[in-house]
TITORLO-241455 format. One record per residue (C-alpha): z, y negated, x negated. Coordinates in steps of 0.2 Angstrom, whole numbers, plus 5000, padded with zeros to 4 digits. Example, Ala and Ser with C-alpha at 12.3 -4.5 7.8 and 13.67 -1.06 7.14 Angstrom:
<pts>
503950224938 503650054932 
</pts>
This chain:
<pts>
500050005000 499549834993 500649684993 500249525003 499749434987 498549574983 497849565001 497649375000 496649394983 495549524991 495249405006 494849254994 493649354984 492749415000 492649235006 491949174990 490649304990 490149255008 489949075003 488849114988 487749224999 487649095013 487148955001 485749064993 485149105011 485148915015 484248864999 482949005002 482648935020 482348765013 481148825000 480248925013 480148765024 479448665010 478148795006 477648805024 477448615024 476348625009 475248755017 475048655033 474548505023 475848375026 475648225016 476948215003 476748025002 477447985019 479147915014 480147765021 481747705013 483347715023 484247545027 486047615026 486747465035 485847515051 486247705051 487647775062 488647925059 490247995067 490548115053 491948065040 490848105025 489048085031 487648145020 486447995023 484748025015 483947895003 482247905013 481447975028 480048105026 478848185038 479648345044 479048495055 480148565069 479848695082 480048635100 481548735108 480648735125 478848785122 478948845104 477548735097 477648665080 477748475080 477848345066 479248215067 478548075056 479547965045 479147815055 479847895071 481347945062 481647765056 481447705074 482647835080 484047815068 483947625064 483247535079 483847655093 485547695085 485347885084 486647975074 486048025057 486548205061 485348215075 483648295073 482148315084 482148475095 480848445108 478948395107 478348245117 477748335132 479348435134 480448275131 479448195146 479848345157 481648355152 481848165156 481048185173 482148335177 483748235172 483148085182 482848195198 484548285195 485448115193 484648045209 485048195219 486848185213 487048005217 486248025234 487548165238 488948055233 488347915244 488148035259 489848095256 490647925255 489647875271 490248025281 492047985276 491947805281 491247855298 492647975301 494047855296 494747745311 
</pts>
């Protein structure tokens, strides 16, 4: 039977090994993405400097990049590959006040559909509330 100290050491070693394997997987994924971007033919020259005074983050230690760069993403609704340009990123983060941790997840068409769905849901909800308030006011003497 092993002591508590020995058990803690085993747990610590296992955690360290897990961290190392996770970091190697992450770096491999980044390398694969960069290779894919080169295959697709993204322009490497599309870079815009970040104005750090305009970037917002809720994180205590945000990792604010030095520049915006065109990046590919896959739409979570339709699965299509879409390009999020450096100019669009600059507009989102600096002009519209988006958090630096946020990334694009929907293509333009799916974003429009989602916005329409939210607007309809909001309108339906507010109509239901107003009907409920009107029925209560009519019942009360």
